[in-house]
C-alpha positions in Angstrom: 0.0 -0.1 0.0 1.2 3.2 -0.9 0.6 6.3 1.2 1.3 9.7 -0.3 2.4 12.9 1.8 1.8 16.0 0.5 4.3 18.7 2.2 2.4 21.5 0.6 -0.6 20.9 2.4 -1.9 23.4 5.2 0.7 26.0 4.9 0.2 28.6 7.4 0.6 32.3 6.0 0.8 34.8 9.0 -2.3 37.3 8.8 -1.4 41.0 9.4 -4.4 41.9 12.1 -4.9 45.4 13.9 -5.6 43.4 16.9 -3.5 40.5 18.7 -4.5 37.3 20.2 -1.4 37.0 22.3 -2.2 36.8 26.0 -5.9 37.6 25.1 -8.5 36.4 27.3 -10.7 33.3 26.3 -13.3 34.3 23.6 -16.9 34.3 23.5 -17.9 32.7 20.2 -21.6 33.6 18.9 -23.2 32.4 15.5 -26.0 34.6 14.6 -27.7 35.2 11.4 -25.3 33.4 9.2 -22.3 35.5 11.2 -19.7 34.4 13.4 -18.9 36.8 16.2 -15.8 36.3 18.1 -15.2 38.6 21.1 -12.4 38.8 23.5 -9.8 41.4 25.5 -6.6 41.5 24.1 -3.4 41.6 26.4 -4.2 45.5 27.1 -7.7 44.6 28.0 -9.0 46.3 24.8 -12.2 44.8 23.7 -11.9 43.2 19.9 -14.8 41.7 18.0 -14.1 40.1 15.1 -16.6 39.0 12.5 -16.5 36.0 10.0 -18.3 36.5 6.6 -20.6 33.4 5.5 -19.0 30.9 7.8 -19.6 27.0 6.7 -17.6 25.7 9.7 -15.9 26.6 12.7 -14.3 24.8 15.7 -12.6 25.8 19.0 -10.1 23.8 20.6 -7.9 23.8 24.1 -5.4 21.5 22.8 -2.9 23.1 20.8 -2.1 21.7 17.1 0.5 23.6 15.1 1.6 23.2 11.1 5.4 24.0 10.6 6.2 27.3 11.1 3.1 28.6 13.0 3.4 30.6 16.3 1.1 30.0 19.4 0.1 34.0 19.4 -0.7 34.8 16.0 -3.3 34.5 13.4 -2.9 32.8 10.0 -4.9 31.9 6.6 -4.1 28.2 6.2 -3.2 27.9 2.3 -3.8 24.4 0.7 -5.9 23.4 3.6 -6.9 19.9 4.0 -10.1 20.8 6.1 -11.0 23.2 3.3 -10.5 20.8 0.6 -12.8 18.3 2.5 -15.7 20.6 2.5 -15.2 21.3 -1.3 -14.9 17.4 -2.0 -18.3 16.9 0.0 -20.3 19.8 -1.9 -20.4 22.1 0.8 -18.3 24.7 -1.2 -19.7 25.3 -4.8 -17.3 25.7 -7.8 -16.5 29.6 -8.1 -17.0 30.2 -4.4 -14.2 31.7 -2.3 -13.7 30.5 1.1 -10.6 30.5 3.4 -9.3 28.6 6.2 -8.6 30.9 9.1 -6.6 29.8 12.4 -6.6 32.3 15.5 -4.0 31.2 18.1 -4.7 32.2 21.4 -1.4 31.3 23.2 -2.1 28.7 26.1 -5.7 28.9 26.1 -6.9 27.5 22.7 -7.5 27.9 18.8 -10.3 28.8 16.7 -10.3 27.7 13.2 -12.9 29.0 10.8 -13.9 28.2 7.1 -15.5 31.6 5.9 -15.4 34.1 2.9 -13.6 36.7 5.2 -13.2 38.8 8.6 -13.4 42.1 9.7 -12.5 43.8 12.9 -15.7 45.6 14.1 -14.1 47.3 16.9 
């Protein structure tokens, strides 16, 4: 049996955000009317609200898992995402739809992963 491994799968590309997840508090996560809202206080106790547009999947994990080159306190878009590929293969993402796999690492307290069109900071 041959097992193939694609080294190009799940490549984290760091996002330049106006907020930081480093040393942030545990986020509140709300799904409402097709919008995913994430609220948390950053290391300076500044309130941050992030909205994900047209989310089709999300998960919070307390256990940390990192792709090569990923830091535990940063935000990423995961290029060539296996998770995104699964949703596409199962027909949840239609041809021509543009979705991205986002990963926000809250060092030491968990990770939020979201498949959505985009995200915006609301604060």
